[in-house]
C-alpha positions in Angstrom: 12.3 13.1 -11.8 12.5 9.5 -12.9 14.5 6.8 -11.2 15.5 3.5 -12.9 15.5 0.4 -10.8 17.5 -1.4 -13.4 20.6 0.9 -13.4 22.9 1.8 -10.6 23.1 0.3 -7.1 20.1 -2.0 -6.4 20.0 -1.5 -2.6 19.7 2.3 -2.9 16.9 2.0 -5.5 14.9 -0.5 -3.5 15.2 1.5 -0.3 14.1 4.7 -2.0 11.2 2.8 -3.6 10.2 1.3 -0.2 10.4 4.6 1.8 6.8 5.7 1.3 5.5 2.2 2.2 7.7 2.2 5.4 6.4 5.7 6.3 2.8 4.6 5.8 3.3 1.6 8.0 4.9 3.8 10.7 1.9 6.1 10.6 -0.4 3.1 10.9 1.5 1.8 13.9 1.4 5.2 15.6 -2.3 5.3 15.1 -2.7 1.9 16.7 -0.6 3.0 19.7 -2.7 6.1 20.2 -5.9 4.1 19.8 -4.8 1.5 22.3 -3.8 4.2 24.8 -7.1 6.1 24.6 -9.3 2.9 24.6 -7.3 1.4 27.4 -7.4 4.5 29.5 -11.0 5.5 29.1 -13.0 2.4 28.0 -11.6 -0.5 29.9 -10.1 -4.0 29.4 -12.9 -5.4 27.2 -12.7 -2.6 24.7 -8.9 -2.8 24.7 -9.1 -6.5 23.9 -11.4 -5.7 21.0 -9.0 -3.1 19.6 -6.1 -5.5 20.0 -7.8 -8.3 18.1 -9.1 -6.0 15.3 -5.7 -4.5 14.6 -4.4 -7.7 13.0 -7.5 -8.0 10.8 -7.3 -4.4 9.7 -3.6 -4.7 8.8 -4.3 -7.8 6.8 -7.1 -6.1 4.9 -5.1 -3.0 4.2 -2.2 -5.2 2.9 -4.6 -7.1 0.6 -6.2 -4.0 -0.8 -2.8 -2.3 -1.3 -1.6 -5.3 -3.2 -4.7 -5.4 -5.4 -4.4 -1.7 -6.1 -0.7 -2.0 -7.1 -1.4 -5.1 -9.2 -4.3 -3.4 -11.1 -2.1 -0.4 -11.7 0.6 -2.5 -13.2 -1.9 -4.4 -15.4 -3.4 -1.0 -16.6 0.0 0.1 -17.8 0.5 -2.7 -20.1 0.8 -1.7 -23.8 -2.3 -2.1 -26.0 -1.9 -3.7 -29.4 1.9 -3.4 -29.2 2.1 0.4 -28.9 3.0 2.5 -25.9 0.1 3.5 -23.7 0.3 6.9 -22.0 -3.2 8.3 -21.7 -5.5 7.3 -18.8 -8.2 6.1 -21.3 -5.6 3.8 -22.9 -4.6 2.4 -19.5 -8.3 1.8 -18.6 -8.8 -0.1 -21.9 -5.6 -2.2 -21.3 -6.9 -3.2 -17.8 -10.4 -4.0 -19.2 -9.2 -6.2 -22.1 -6.4 -8.2 -20.4 
């Protein structure tokens, strides 16, 4: 099933497009809550401070890598020599030469 983000109501299209990202962020937040609870309960205040300070760095790195992956995927889908590109090899060539 294909959805067009250029036709129909824009709000519905953007929300449907963003749902997987929001779900992934929710899972990451739940992991951080569980990690904080376990570390704080069993390892003490110093370990809890380390977990709290590393969460921001991990979120930043995850966001950077996700953006790079999405950007490279978009660059790989560009047409090569003015024709449509549908095969994985063609996409790889498009990414390499642009």
